[in-house]
C-alpha positions in Angstrom: 117.1 90.3 123.4 116.1 86.8 122.6 113.6 86.1 125.3 109.8 86.3 126.1 107.8 89.5 125.9 106.0 90.6 129.0 103.6 93.5 130.0 103.5 94.7 133.5 100.6 97.0 134.6 101.2 99.5 137.4 98.6 101.4 139.2 99.8 104.1 141.6 103.3 102.7 141.2 102.4 99.0 142.2 102.6 96.1 140.0 99.1 94.7 139.7 99.1 92.5 136.7 101.6 90.8 134.5 100.9 89.2 131.1 102.6 87.4 128.3 102.0 88.5 124.7 100.3 85.2 124.1 98.4 85.2 120.8 98.6 89.0 120.5 95.1 89.3 121.7 95.0 87.1 124.7 98.0 86.6 127.0 98.6 84.4 130.0 98.5 85.9 133.5 102.1 85.5 134.8 101.8 88.3 137.6 103.2 86.1 140.4 106.0 84.9 138.2 107.0 88.4 137.3 107.2 89.4 141.0 110.1 86.9 141.5 112.2 88.6 138.8 114.5 91.1 140.6 114.8 93.3 137.5 111.0 93.9 137.5 110.1 96.1 140.5 106.9 95.4 142.5 106.8 99.2 143.3 108.0 101.9 141.1 110.4 104.7 142.5 110.4 108.3 141.8 107.6 110.2 139.8 105.4 108.0 137.7 102.1 108.2 136.0 99.1 106.8 137.8 98.6 104.0 135.3 101.3 102.6 133.0 101.8 99.4 131.2 105.6 98.6 130.9 106.6 96.2 128.2 109.9 94.4 127.9 111.6 91.0 127.6 112.3 88.3 130.2 115.5 86.5 129.3 118.1 84.2 130.7 121.8 84.9 130.6 123.9 82.4 128.9 125.8 81.6 132.1 122.4 81.1 134.0 121.2 78.9 131.3 124.4 76.6 131.4 124.1 76.4 135.1 120.4 75.5 135.0 121.0 72.7 132.5 124.0 71.4 134.6 121.8 70.9 137.6 118.5 69.9 136.0 117.3 66.5 134.8 115.1 68.3 132.1 117.4 69.9 129.5 116.4 73.1 127.9 117.2 73.6 124.3 118.3 77.2 124.6 118.1 80.3 127.1 114.9 81.5 125.5 113.1 78.1 125.9 114.3 78.1 129.5 113.0 81.6 130.2 109.7 80.9 128.5 109.2 77.6 130.5 110.3 79.4 133.7 108.0 82.4 133.0 105.0 80.0 132.3 105.7 77.9 135.3 102.6 77.3 137.4 104.6 77.5 140.7 106.2 80.8 141.3 108.6 79.3 143.8 110.1 77.4 140.9 110.4 80.4 138.7 112.1 82.2 141.5 114.9 79.6 141.4 115.5 80.1 137.6 117.6 83.3 137.6 115.6 85.2 135.1 116.5 88.8 134.1 114.4 91.5 132.3 114.8 94.6 130.3 112.1 97.2 129.9 111.9 99.0 126.6 108.4 100.3 125.7 104.9 101.1 127.1 101.4 100.3 126.4 98.6 102.0 128.1 99.8 105.2 129.9 97.5 107.7 131.7 99.9 110.6 131.3 103.2 111.1 129.5 105.9 113.6 130.3 108.6 112.4 128.1 109.1 113.2 124.3 111.7 110.8 123.4 112.8 107.2 123.7 115.9 108.2 125.4 113.9 110.3 127.9 111.6 107.2 128.5 114.7 105.2 129.2 115.6 107.7 131.8 112.2 107.3 133.4 112.4 103.6 133.3 115.8 103.5 135.0 114.4 105.9 137.8 111.4 103.7 138.3 113.8 100.7 138.9 114.0 99.0 135.5 116.9 97.9 133.6 117.0 99.0 129.8 119.1 97.9 126.9 120.7 101.5 126.8 124.3 100.1 127.2 123.8 98.6 123.7 121.9 101.5 122.2 123.6 103.7 119.6 122.3 107.0 117.9 122.3 107.0 114.2 121.4 109.7 111.9 121.3 108.2 108.7 121.4 104.7 106.9 125.2 104.6 106.8 125.3 105.0 110.6 122.6 102.4 111.1 124.6 99.9 109.1 127.7 100.7 111.0 125.9 100.1 114.3 124.6 96.8 113.1 128.2 95.8 112.1 129.6 96.9 115.4 126.9 95.0 117.4 127.5 91.8 115.3 131.2 92.0 116.2 130.6 92.1 119.8 127.5 89.7 119.8 129.6 86.8 121.4 130.5 89.1 124.3 126.9 90.1 125.1 125.9 88.0 128.2 122.6 87.1 126.6 121.3 85.9 123.3 120.0 88.4 120.8 117.8 87.6 117.7 118.5 90.9 115.9 118.5 94.6 116.3 115.6 97.0 116.8 115.7 100.3 115.1 113.7 103.0 116.8 112.9 106.6 116.1 113.9 108.6 119.2 111.1 111.2 118.9 107.8 109.8 120.3 105.5 111.9 118.3 107.2 110.5 115.0 107.0 107.0 116.3 103.3 107.4 116.8 102.9 109.0 113.4 104.7 106.1 111.8 
């Protein structure tokens, strides 16, 4: 997803802090702006760990980008720039008008983990109230299947309602991910 990375920290299921990736060491506090994005729950549903940092991507659908540029004096160059500018906006009321969307895909700090695979984690994310990229995810068992998945996604790329800047290949088994 060609957007802006975010990290959202939840304590006892409540969103307490949101950050951009920033320099990789120091991010910007975007808590109030994240709270305006419907795809990022302010309170988690279901069973969740006491502390978890959800990481994902804030993006703007192409149709929302076109509509924003049609009604704005300032023209954004592309949906990613519009999402980035909106997310870093000092006034959350302006951010709320920008029709931002978000996917969640990984985690940072976590106080306890009860899932062993990426697909189980996606199940958790969806239960907690997040959207994931599962609709575009494919299981591949070898390099030939990975290449075929890439070819398939490139064929439907124009039909995906948001820009993508490539594909992410993830090992499903979390223990293997951590060893890698």
